[in-house]
Rosetta silent file (secondary structure, phi, psi, omega in degrees, C-alpha in Angstrom):
SEQUENCE: MYDVIIIGSGPAGLTAAIYAGRAGLETLVVAGITFGGQLMLSGEVENFPGFPEAILGPELMDKMRKQAEHFGAKFLFQDATAVDFSSKPFKVKLGSQVFEAKSVIIATGASPKWLGLESEARLRGKGVSSCATCDAPFFREKKVVVIGGGDTALDEALALTKFAKEVTLIHRRSELRATKILQDRAFSNKKIDFVWDSTVEEILGRNRVEGIRVRNVKTGKESEIATDAVFVAVGHEPNTDIFRAQIELDNNGYVVVREETKTRVEGVFAAGDVRDPRYRQAITAAGSGCKAAIDAEKYIEEHYS
SCORE:     score description
SCORE:     0.000 S_00000001
   1 L     0.000  119.536  177.384   -0.028    0.043    0.015 S_00000001
   2 E  -108.340  150.314  169.599    1.503    3.337   -1.111 S_00000001
   3 E   -64.854  -43.872  172.566    0.345    6.692   -0.157 S_00000001
   4 E  -141.358  141.653  169.899    0.586    7.842   -3.781 S_00000001
   5 E  -114.289  131.082  179.507    1.350    6.099   -7.008 S_00000001
   6 E  -104.211  129.575 -179.706    2.500    8.480   -9.829 S_00000001
   7 E  -115.315  112.585 -176.094    1.953    7.159  -13.248 S_00000001
   8 L   117.212  145.776 -166.594    4.453    8.764  -15.644 S_00000001
   9 L  -137.958   31.589  170.242    7.976   10.088  -15.347 S_00000001
  10 L   -87.138 -164.913 -175.709    8.249   13.379  -17.376 S_00000001
  11 H   -57.678  -32.791  177.697    8.661   16.731  -15.663 S_00000001
  12 H   -66.544  -49.667 -178.764    5.134   16.553  -14.155 S_00000001
  13 H   -69.833  -34.783 -176.463    5.582   13.136  -12.661 S_00000001
  14 H   -73.399  -42.247  175.053    9.117   13.571  -11.465 S_00000001
  15 H   -60.499  -41.010 -178.930    8.217   16.968   -9.804 S_00000001
  16 H   -66.336  -42.257  178.706    5.204   15.352   -8.125 S_00000001
  17 H   -62.581  -35.373  177.986    7.495   12.585   -6.908 S_00000001
  18 H   -67.419  -45.256 -178.476    9.982   15.093   -5.439 S_00000001
  19 H   -69.650  -40.586  179.261    7.203   16.948   -3.559 S_00000001
  20 H   -68.455  -44.638  173.210    5.454   13.757   -2.433 S_00000001
  21 H   -57.172  -47.472 -176.488    8.691   12.189   -1.205 S_00000001
  22 H   -65.018  -25.767  176.978    9.772   15.330    0.574 S_00000001
  23 L   -79.588   -3.001 -178.789    6.356   15.313    2.324 S_00000001
  24 L    85.057   11.678  177.382    7.047   11.978    3.737 S_00000001
  25 L   -79.278  133.341  169.363    4.574   10.123    1.563 S_00000001
  26 L   -62.257  111.489 -168.368    5.247    6.556    0.537 S_00000001
  27 E  -118.702  129.036  170.049    5.677    7.212   -3.220 S_00000001
  28 E  -118.220  127.853  175.033    5.855    4.880   -6.173 S_00000001
  29 E  -102.886  116.972  167.301    6.579    6.179   -9.625 S_00000001
  30 E   -86.145   98.664 -160.836    5.494    3.924  -12.394 S_00000001
  31 L   -88.279  -11.755 -179.326    7.974    5.371  -14.852 S_00000001
  32 L    81.010  153.851  177.535    7.182    3.386  -17.955 S_00000001
  33 L   -64.054  -37.305  176.159    9.542    1.463  -20.185 S_00000001
  34 L   -95.493   91.915 -172.333   10.231    4.746  -21.942 S_00000001
  35 L   -76.277  144.864  164.687   11.421    6.880  -19.009 S_00000001
  36 L    98.657   -7.611 -179.407   11.439   10.779  -19.019 S_00000001
  37 H    67.856 -156.378 -171.426    8.704   11.782  -21.485 S_00000001
  38 H   -68.122  -26.558 -174.753    9.244   14.022  -24.462 S_00000001
  39 H   -66.370  -17.873  178.508   12.366   15.702  -23.042 S_00000001
  40 H   -65.517  -17.165 -179.445   14.207   12.395  -23.592 S_00000001
  41 H   -97.466   -4.893 -174.516   13.927   13.305  -27.246 S_00000001
  42 L   -86.948  155.097  167.907   15.147   16.881  -26.896 S_00000001
  43 L   -85.815 -122.918 -177.399   18.598   18.239  -27.560 S_00000001
  44 E   -75.385  133.948  175.249   19.607   21.197  -25.563 S_00000001
  45 E  -101.805  117.201 -176.613   16.945   22.681  -23.186 S_00000001
  46 L  -106.334  -13.940 -171.773   17.459   26.479  -22.751 S_00000001
  47 L  -109.207   19.391  174.583   14.164   27.506  -21.133 S_00000001
  48 L   -98.794  121.582 -173.571   14.084   25.448  -17.947 S_00000001
  49 L   -55.180  143.971  176.612   15.058   27.783  -15.072 S_00000001
  50 L   100.417   -3.004  178.904   18.371   27.211  -13.367 S_00000001
  51 L  -127.020   75.487 -179.100   20.442   26.267  -16.420 S_00000001
  52 L   -57.753  -27.979  179.303   21.880   29.384  -18.041 S_00000001
  53 L   -97.991   14.272  179.760   24.187   27.388  -20.297 S_00000001
  54 L    72.762  157.441 -178.873   21.372   25.057  -21.279 S_00000001
  55 E  -146.495  147.288 -178.951   21.111   21.318  -20.411 S_00000001
  56 E   -71.898  139.673 -177.043   20.413   18.224  -22.422 S_00000001
  57 H   -51.005  -51.242 -179.603   16.783   16.895  -22.034 S_00000001
  58 H   -63.354  -29.119  173.007   17.866   13.434  -20.888 S_00000001
  59 H   -64.387  -43.952 -178.917   20.344   15.000  -18.334 S_00000001
  60 H   -63.819  -46.245 -177.794   17.624   17.170  -16.910 S_00000001
  61 H   -63.880  -41.148 -178.738   15.285   14.177  -16.509 S_00000001
  62 H   -62.821  -39.538  176.265   18.025   12.041  -14.883 S_00000001
  63 H   -63.544  -43.425  178.507   18.748   14.866  -12.318 S_00000001
  64 H   -63.646  -37.171  178.287   15.015   15.097  -11.493 S_00000001
  65 H   -67.008  -41.676 -179.319   14.869   11.346  -10.976 S_00000001
  66 H   -63.926  -34.135  177.479   17.825   11.350   -8.703 S_00000001
  67 H   -73.388  -34.163  176.227   16.281   14.109   -6.722 S_00000001
  68 H   -65.287  -42.100  177.651   13.018   12.268   -6.329 S_00000001
  69 H   -62.495  -38.133 -179.835   14.988    9.146   -5.196 S_00000001
  70 H   -59.266  -29.095 -179.671   16.847   11.265   -2.747 S_00000001
  71 L   -96.865   12.469  169.263   13.500   12.018   -1.053 S_00000001
  72 L    93.969    5.232  178.665   12.594    8.314   -0.968 S_00000001
  73 L   -66.710  140.585  175.050   10.413    7.872   -4.145 S_00000001
  74 E  -107.353  150.335 -173.742   10.705    4.319   -5.569 S_00000001
  75 E  -121.371  140.346  169.098   10.722    3.715   -9.379 S_00000001
  76 E  -124.310  120.773 -176.643    9.407    0.882  -11.539 S_00000001
  77 L   -94.053   60.608  174.113   10.467    1.116  -15.126 S_00000001
  78 L  -131.369  162.082  179.288    7.401   -0.638  -16.502 S_00000001
  79 L   -90.270  135.978  170.576    4.285    0.453  -18.179 S_00000001
  80 L   -64.712  132.481 -175.970    0.992    0.641  -16.307 S_00000001
  81 L  -109.568  -15.783  177.858   -1.364   -1.693  -18.197 S_00000001
  82 E  -160.768  160.080  172.579   -4.637   -1.004  -16.293 S_00000001
  83 E  -137.473  159.396  175.631   -6.117    0.905  -13.404 S_00000001
  84 E  -138.793  105.466  178.450   -9.101    0.485  -11.186 S_00000001
  85 L  -107.680   19.579 -176.794  -10.468    3.639   -9.542 S_00000001
  86 L   -77.432  -23.855 -176.639  -13.954    2.152   -8.818 S_00000001
  87 L  -149.341  163.027 -179.223  -13.119    1.429   -5.173 S_00000001
  88 L  -106.819  139.160   -0.437  -10.528    2.317   -2.560 S_00000001
  89 L   -66.080  152.029  174.630   -7.624    1.654   -2.268 S_00000001
  90 E   -65.211  150.694 -178.748   -6.964    2.363   -5.956 S_00000001
  91 E  -123.680  138.274  176.915   -5.239   -0.314   -7.923 S_00000001
  92 E  -126.646  125.290  177.283   -2.608    0.131  -10.644 S_00000001
  93 E  -108.565  139.867  176.290   -1.667   -2.950  -12.647 S_00000001
  94 E  -123.455   89.599 -175.906    1.627   -3.642  -14.318 S_00000001
  95 L    63.380 -114.216 -173.990    0.907   -6.860  -16.266 S_00000001
  96 L   -88.680  -13.571 -174.859    0.275   -9.534  -13.557 S_00000001
  97 E   -86.909  143.760  175.115    1.471   -7.221  -10.709 S_00000001
  98 E  -125.927  126.120  176.835   -1.108   -5.121   -8.769 S_00000001
  99 E  -114.374  146.796 -178.554   -0.105   -2.160   -6.642 S_00000001
 100 E  -117.386  148.218 -175.917   -2.503   -0.327   -4.286 S_00000001
 101 E  -147.921  147.226  172.737   -2.566    3.354   -3.289 S_00000001
 102 E   -72.840  -28.585  175.792   -4.484    5.824   -1.331 S_00000001
 103 E  -144.082  164.554 -176.201   -4.107    8.336   -4.039 S_00000001
 104 E  -138.080  134.268  173.745   -2.983    8.463   -7.748 S_00000001
 105 E  -118.304  121.523  176.250   -1.425   11.188   -9.835 S_00000001
 106 E   -85.644  112.630  179.991   -1.761   10.721  -13.592 S_00000001
 107 L  -136.166   46.444 -172.682    1.207   12.212  -15.385 S_00000001
 108 L   -86.730   -5.007  172.483    1.376   10.199  -18.508 S_00000001
 109 L    72.013 -172.041  173.135    1.778   13.192  -20.840 S_00000001
 110 E  -132.238  151.694  177.641    0.858   13.509  -24.512 S_00000001
 111 E  -105.457  130.260  173.048    2.637   12.331  -27.609 S_00000001
 112 E   -63.023  144.267  170.448    3.198   14.358  -30.665 S_00000001
 113 L   -80.509  136.423 -176.765    1.754   12.901  -33.774 S_00000001
 114 L  -117.546  169.929 -175.920    4.530   12.186  -36.321 S_00000001
 115 L   -83.776  -16.300  178.285    4.545   11.500  -40.011 S_00000001
 116 L    85.809   17.190 -175.986    5.959    8.061  -39.566 S_00000001
 117 L   -88.218  142.225  178.405    9.071    8.449  -41.748 S_00000001
 118 H   -62.588  -39.858 -175.565   12.317    6.578  -41.015 S_00000001
 119 H   -71.241  -31.377  174.846   14.243    9.830  -41.722 S_00000001
 120 H   -61.510  -50.245  178.372   11.980   11.726  -39.310 S_00000001
 121 H   -59.668  -45.278 -176.248   12.771    9.343  -36.441 S_00000001
 122 H   -63.179  -39.330 -175.680   16.475    9.321  -37.237 S_00000001
 123 L  -100.207   15.567  177.466   16.789   13.106  -37.268 S_00000001
 124 E   -68.774  130.189 -174.548   14.550   13.832  -34.314 S_00000001
 125 L    82.815   -3.465  177.817   16.476   16.261  -32.119 S_00000001
 126 L  -123.091   32.722 -177.062   18.819   16.976  -35.006 S_00000001
 127 L   117.902   -8.110  173.919   16.585   19.484  -36.762 S_00000001
 128 E  -104.560  121.399 -172.867   13.359   17.608  -36.486 S_00000001
 129 E  -143.147  165.079  172.806   11.097   18.949  -33.757 S_00000001
 130 L  -124.452   15.465 -177.135    7.483   19.184  -32.644 S_00000001
 131 L  -145.594   99.581 -177.898    7.810   22.316  -30.537 S_00000001
 132 H   -68.603  -39.035  179.397    8.691   25.667  -31.978 S_00000001
 133 H   -58.527  -35.400 -177.146    8.477   27.364  -28.476 S_00000001
 134 H   -74.589  -46.069 -164.995   11.161   24.935  -27.271 S_00000001
 135 H  -111.371  -10.500 -176.277   13.498   24.923  -30.309 S_00000001
 136 H   -52.400  -44.413  179.423   12.910   28.035  -32.441 S_00000001
 137 H   -53.571  -21.305  178.990   15.830   29.990  -30.842 S_00000001
 138 H   -71.473  -14.242 -168.070   18.280   27.306  -32.253 S_00000001
 139 H  -122.817   39.977  177.259   17.350   28.406  -35.819 S_00000001
 140 L   -60.748  135.753 -179.653   17.975   32.112  -35.870 S_00000001
 141 L    54.974   26.332 -179.502   18.262   33.426  -39.386 S_00000001
 142 L  -104.677  164.188  166.520   17.810   29.907  -40.699 S_00000001
 143 E   -91.392  131.243 -177.106   15.286   28.342  -43.169 S_00000001
 144 E  -131.070  159.021  174.514   12.720   26.223  -41.510 S_00000001
 145 E  -126.033  142.176  176.310    9.633   24.209  -42.535 S_00000001
 146 E  -116.121  129.626  175.476    6.386   23.626  -40.751 S_00000001
 147 E  -113.406  131.223  178.611    4.147   20.705  -41.728 S_00000001
 148 L   138.483  170.388 -178.118    0.465   20.937  -41.000 S_00000001
 149 L  -139.560    9.612 -175.747   -2.507   23.194  -41.641 S_00000001
 150 L  -103.510 -164.541 -179.014   -4.437   23.616  -38.410 S_00000001
 151 H   -56.551  -43.131 -176.243   -4.077   25.974  -35.485 S_00000001
 152 H   -64.990  -37.651  179.604   -1.066   24.272  -34.058 S_00000001
 153 H   -63.200  -49.102 -176.845    0.813   24.530  -37.395 S_00000001
 154 H   -69.249  -36.484  173.294    0.090   28.244  -37.771 S_00000001
 155 H   -58.671  -44.000  175.209    0.977   28.956  -34.175 S_00000001
 156 H   -67.436  -41.457  176.075    4.307   27.268  -34.722 S_00000001
 157 H   -56.515  -48.011 -177.639    4.922   29.082  -37.998 S_00000001
 158 H   -65.552  -42.759  179.258    4.142   32.483  -36.482 S_00000001
 159 H   -62.225  -35.580 -178.321    6.410   31.681  -33.477 S_00000001
 160 H   -73.685  -23.123  177.855    9.222   30.685  -35.736 S_00000001
 161 H   -60.487  -23.321  177.535    9.079   34.025  -37.659 S_00000001
 162 L   -69.895  -15.097 -176.742   10.574   35.676  -34.681 S_00000001
 163 L  -123.142  -47.244 -167.974   13.784   33.776  -35.219 S_00000001
 164 L   -79.912  157.401  175.445   13.961   32.171  -38.640 S_00000001
 165 L   -80.776  -41.518  175.565   14.831   33.951  -41.882 S_00000001
 166 E  -138.297  138.922  178.929   12.244   31.963  -43.865 S_00000001
 167 E  -123.653  123.929  177.843    9.373   29.749  -42.850 S_00000001
 168 E  -115.855  124.942 -179.862    7.756   27.402  -45.371 S_00000001
 169 E   -96.653  128.137  179.610    4.426   25.797  -44.405 S_00000001
 170 E  -108.780  126.473  178.362    3.696   22.482  -46.180 S_00000001
 171 L  -131.502  140.819 -176.732   -0.005   21.431  -46.215 S_00000001
 172 L   -77.930  -11.707  178.287   -1.614   18.451  -47.950 S_00000001
 173 L  -108.533  172.033  179.385   -4.686   20.380  -48.850 S_00000001
 174 L   -91.584    0.480  176.765   -5.356   23.502  -50.861 S_00000001
 175 L  -147.417  157.091 -179.144   -6.689   25.454  -47.864 S_00000001
 176 L   -83.216  155.726  172.043   -5.959   25.675  -44.207 S_00000001
 177 L  -100.368   -0.426 -172.960   -8.022   24.352  -41.366 S_00000001
 178 L   -74.615  162.305  178.245   -6.899   26.889  -38.822 S_00000001
 179 L   -59.901  155.887 -176.081   -9.087   29.664  -37.411 S_00000001
 180 H   -61.561  -45.923 -178.630   -9.491   32.741  -39.541 S_00000001
 181 H   -59.555  -38.049  177.536   -7.532   35.109  -37.285 S_00000001
 182 H   -72.641  -33.241  176.691   -4.461   32.822  -37.447 S_00000001
 183 H   -67.690  -42.304  177.196   -4.805   32.483  -41.153 S_00000001
 184 H   -59.728  -44.725  179.240   -5.038   36.258  -41.581 S_00000001
 185 H   -65.164  -41.674  179.579   -1.826   36.620  -39.495 S_00000001
 186 H   -63.925  -53.190 -178.051   -0.054   33.926  -41.388 S_00000001
 187 H   -62.489  -27.088  179.883   -0.944   35.187  -44.845 S_00000001
 188 H   -90.405   -5.753  176.932    0.120   38.742  -43.970 S_00000001
 189 L   -86.220  125.931 -176.545    3.492   37.734  -42.646 S_00000001
 190 L   -69.135  -23.153 -179.078    6.169   38.195  -45.262 S_00000001
 191 L   -78.459  -14.294 -175.639    8.379   35.508  -43.786 S_00000001
 192 E   -96.012  123.077  168.858    5.840   32.755  -44.343 S_00000001
 193 E  -109.942  153.992  179.943    5.531   30.858  -47.722 S_00000001
 194 E  -123.252  133.816  175.151    3.078   28.160  -48.473 S_00000001
 195 E  -115.690  110.245 -173.047    3.375   24.893  -50.394 S_00000001
 196 L   -92.390  158.358  177.390   -0.072   23.515  -51.047 S_00000001
 197 L    58.021   30.371 -170.590   -1.369   20.063  -51.919 S_00000001
 198 E  -130.252  151.398  171.861    1.864   18.441  -50.841 S_00000001
 199 E  -125.236  154.272 -176.413    3.154   15.813  -48.467 S_00000001
 200 E   -92.018  122.479 -175.191    6.630   15.312  -47.144 S_00000001
 201 E   -95.401  -30.516 -176.953    8.002   11.977  -48.484 S_00000001
 202 E  -161.608  144.331  174.291   11.426   12.146  -46.850 S_00000001
 203 E   -99.684  123.861 -166.866   13.569   14.373  -44.652 S_00000001
 204 E   -96.764  149.407  177.547   17.027   14.784  -46.175 S_00000001
 205 L   127.144  150.794 -176.556   20.360   14.768  -44.380 S_00000001
 206 L   -96.784  -51.480 -177.087   22.650   12.247  -42.552 S_00000001
 207 L  -112.728   -7.284  175.447   23.522   13.837  -39.252 S_00000001
 208 L  -158.433  166.173 -177.400   21.237   16.880  -39.348 S_00000001
 209 L   -66.995  128.219  172.187   18.251   18.257  -41.464 S_00000001
 210 L  -125.121   -9.124  175.463   19.385   19.630  -44.765 S_00000001
 211 E   173.286 -177.237  176.248   16.131   19.533  -46.798 S_00000001
 212 E  -137.188  154.548  173.936   12.907   17.665  -47.562 S_00000001
 213 E  -109.872  120.880  179.786   11.498   15.849  -50.484 S_00000001
 214 E  -113.831  151.341  179.170    7.826   16.719  -51.151 S_00000001
 215 E  -123.987  129.306  172.455    5.180   15.240  -53.466 S_00000001
 216 E   -69.649  122.716 -176.772    2.253   17.135  -54.968 S_00000001
 217 L   -73.159  -18.758  175.577   -0.767   15.020  -54.233 S_00000001
 218 L   -91.116  -36.777 -175.529   -2.562   16.156  -57.350 S_00000001
 219 L  -105.935  -20.757 -177.158    0.168   15.906  -60.031 S_00000001
 220 L    83.258   -4.864 -177.688    2.440   13.290  -58.250 S_00000001
 221 L   -71.387  141.273  179.537    5.440   15.497  -59.017 S_00000001
 222 E  -110.534  147.388  175.423    8.218   15.446  -56.478 S_00000001
 223 E  -148.307  171.528 -173.057   10.667   18.212  -55.616 S_00000001
 224 E  -120.005  141.153  175.328   13.250   19.073  -52.971 S_00000001
 225 E  -126.391  125.250  179.059   13.255   22.084  -50.612 S_00000001
 226 E   -72.412  138.879  177.082   16.369   23.094  -48.706 S_00000001
 227 L  -161.470  155.607  178.692   15.815   23.716  -45.015 S_00000001
 228 L   -97.090  -11.036 -179.667   17.689   23.643  -41.690 S_00000001
 229 E  -160.262  151.447  175.847   14.842   22.374  -39.579 S_00000001
 230 E  -122.956  121.381  178.123   11.430   20.552  -39.868 S_00000001
 231 E  -107.293  112.639 -179.708    8.696   21.291  -37.330 S_00000001
 232 E   -87.447  123.897 -172.111    5.983   18.605  -37.398 S_00000001
 233 L  -138.209   62.803 -179.888    2.708   20.210  -36.250 S_00000001
 234 L  -111.325   17.169  170.958   -0.002   17.732  -37.034 S_00000001
 235 L   113.136  171.302  175.936   -1.311   17.544  -33.461 S_00000001
 236 E  -123.301  162.599  178.076   -0.733   15.787  -30.072 S_00000001
 237 E  -138.347  118.623 -176.575   -2.463   12.781  -28.550 S_00000001
 238 E   -68.606  143.223  176.885   -2.786   12.444  -24.733 S_00000001
 239 L   -84.126   73.488 -172.990   -1.640    9.074  -23.351 S_00000001
 240 L  -120.091   13.182 -172.383   -4.925    8.193  -21.707 S_00000001
 241 H   -56.851  -40.970 -175.687   -6.032    4.861  -23.106 S_00000001
 242 H   -72.024  -11.954  179.806   -5.846    2.987  -19.816 S_00000001
 243 H   -97.000    1.311 -172.135   -8.013    5.638  -18.144 S_00000001
 244 L   -57.776  -40.738  179.374  -10.945    5.697  -20.525 S_00000001
 245 L   -95.522   15.591 -167.855  -13.418    3.817  -18.476 S_00000001
 246 L  -121.270  -37.099 -178.149  -12.084    5.161  -15.108 S_00000001
 247 L  -140.580  171.121 -175.105  -12.145    8.985  -15.229 S_00000001
 248 L   -76.971  131.971  170.760  -13.661   11.822  -17.299 S_00000001
 249 E  -119.668  154.318  178.622  -11.865   12.741  -20.558 S_00000001
 250 L   -84.473 -176.394 -174.813  -12.718   15.519  -22.937 S_00000001
 251 L   -63.268  -20.186  177.811  -13.537   14.960  -26.593 S_00000001
 252 L   -99.610    4.492  174.529   -9.794   14.884  -27.512 S_00000001
 253 L    90.128    4.568  173.988   -8.929   12.430  -24.760 S_00000001
 254 L   -79.182  147.502  176.778   -7.374   14.824  -22.272 S_00000001
 255 E   -61.210  128.237  178.935   -8.027   14.423  -18.576 S_00000001
 256 L   -87.517  121.467 -177.315  -10.793   16.731  -17.315 S_00000001
 257 L  -118.442  159.830  171.094   -9.722   18.505  -14.089 S_00000001
 258 E  -136.317  150.159 -178.762  -11.389   20.924  -11.626 S_00000001
 259 L    48.518   56.844  173.540   -9.662   23.047   -9.006 S_00000001
 260 L    77.846  -74.692 -166.697   -6.201   22.763  -10.633 S_00000001
 261 L  -126.578  -10.397 -175.745   -5.446   19.053  -10.512 S_00000001
 262 E   -74.510  127.435  175.800   -8.487   17.169   -9.142 S_00000001
 263 L   -81.096 -177.060  178.838  -10.244   14.710  -11.388 S_00000001
 264 L   -76.732  -16.520  174.485  -13.965   13.693  -10.925 S_00000001
 265 L   -92.540  115.648 -175.168  -12.718   10.756   -8.880 S_00000001
 266 L   -63.545  124.157 -177.627  -11.783   11.931   -5.392 S_00000001
 267 L   104.750  -14.538 -179.840   -8.174   11.045   -4.671 S_00000001
 268 E  -111.287  124.801 -179.025   -7.098   10.805   -8.307 S_00000001
 269 E  -121.766  158.439 -175.663   -5.168   13.847   -9.664 S_00000001
 270 E  -133.080  140.389  179.973   -3.752   14.840  -13.064 S_00000001
 271 L  -144.674  153.153  172.952   -0.704   16.914  -13.992 S_00000001
 272 H    81.864 -157.586 -170.966    1.257   17.965  -17.052 S_00000001
 273 H   -61.948  -26.124 -179.480    0.458   17.547  -20.719 S_00000001
 274 H   -58.396  -22.222  177.100   -2.080   14.752  -20.086 S_00000001
 275 H  -120.491    9.671 -170.643   -4.485   17.534  -18.960 S_00000001
 276 L  -135.045   89.558  176.475   -2.962   20.527  -20.804 S_00000001
 277 L   -80.665   -0.371 -168.106   -3.320   20.813  -24.556 S_00000001
 278 L   -97.707  -55.595 -169.317   -2.398   24.508  -24.577 S_00000001
 279 L   -90.988  -46.393  177.850    1.108   25.147  -23.004 S_00000001
 280 L    51.144   46.454  177.493    2.920   21.861  -23.348 S_00000001
 281 L  -119.187  151.453 -179.936    6.128   23.088  -21.663 S_00000001
 282 H   -59.795  -39.660 -178.418    8.394   21.398  -19.263 S_00000001
 283 H   -70.317  -36.876  176.858    8.022   24.150  -16.691 S_00000001
 284 H   -68.941  -35.031  177.810    4.238   24.239  -16.758 S_00000001
 285 H   -67.728  -36.550  179.744    4.189   20.457  -16.387 S_00000001
 286 H   -66.123  -42.005  179.993    6.590   20.634  -13.458 S_00000001
 287 H   -61.227  -40.669  179.616    4.399   23.324  -11.870 S_00000001
 288 H   -73.869  -27.463  173.115    1.248   21.211  -12.141 S_00000001
 289 H   -61.319  -45.919  174.520    3.166   18.262  -10.826 S_00000001
 290 H   -54.213  -53.901  179.360    3.993   20.262   -7.710 S_00000001
 291 H   -56.215  -45.419 -178.082    0.238   21.162   -7.300 S_00000001
 292 H   -59.003  -45.681 -177.416   -0.836   17.499   -7.804 S_00000001
 293 H   -72.068  -35.906  174.853    1.428   16.338   -4.999 S_00000001
 294 H   -67.886  -35.565  176.326    0.333   18.972   -2.580 S_00000001
 295 H   -68.439  -40.249  177.947   -3.348   18.229   -3.405 S_00000001
 296 H   -62.236  -43.431  176.382   -2.619   14.489   -2.851 S_00000001
 297 H   -60.661  -42.696  175.955   -0.967   15.201    0.477 S_00000001
 298 H   -64.031  -40.275  176.976   -3.941   17.287    1.650 S_00000001
 299 H   -64.379  -40.679  179.438   -6.334   14.560    0.510 S_00000001
 300 H   -65.688  -45.560  174.289   -4.461   11.846    2.462 S_00000001
 301 H   -52.741  -41.068 -178.873   -4.428   14.116    5.607 S_00000001
 302 H   -79.727  -22.027 -175.072   -8.147   14.601    5.408 S_00000001
 303 H  -113.302  -15.227 -172.145   -9.078   11.094    4.671 S_00000001
 304 H  -124.887   -4.070 -173.585   -6.437    8.823    6.312 S_00000001
 305 L   -84.901    0.000    0.000   -5.220   10.647    9.386 S_00000001
């Protein structure tokens, strides 16, 4: 029996583990087979407070894990396969193993949707990114490409214009799906060019992004575009499959919370990108992980003291 089980090991889950452990709670982190969340795919992180010279994403996650362990949090590097929030104590299953807890913090994050190209996976962190807010400053006065046609893609493109010399937006249709105000801003920005009716077939480069090969879906004609970076902006997907029958999710699959981190199930809390489709930053995830741990501590004091 644990005081709190934290499912997920990105900035939200690890910060929650630090606060929960420091509060003296018996804490188990179900870290997953893939530890550390999206920052494990990042290169240098420049916008996390405390690191003026930047820090590698995996190094930051390792430091946060060690800090959580310092305060007594235990880690299991396996995936949670099912949960049962229908009765107390709550149950979290890892295959045939079942762990019980007085409270649960869901911090499983969200995964960017990718194109599924071999070259995309190989060059991720080497010019391929899913976050302009995170990585745009690395491409000052460079040529960059954004793939997508919705609000996310235009937000990324507009953010990149503050740093990049040229931004080319690739969209598979002949018109955008984004809201009109974002379209107006993008069309009026002289730094943004559009390539319509086209899909990216390959990202070019051996050790870093050097260009893309695109195919016109109407003519079948292929061409190459030189670029220093590719930002894939075709959406995110919250990692909430195992929670679907257990807690309330919105139409896009994100956990619904009230009063900061509380879900509809008393004693179950949510933090980070799994409940936040808007900001998607390491620091905002960490902040909500702190809140979730404090809320869990107060819940245990009120119900188990």
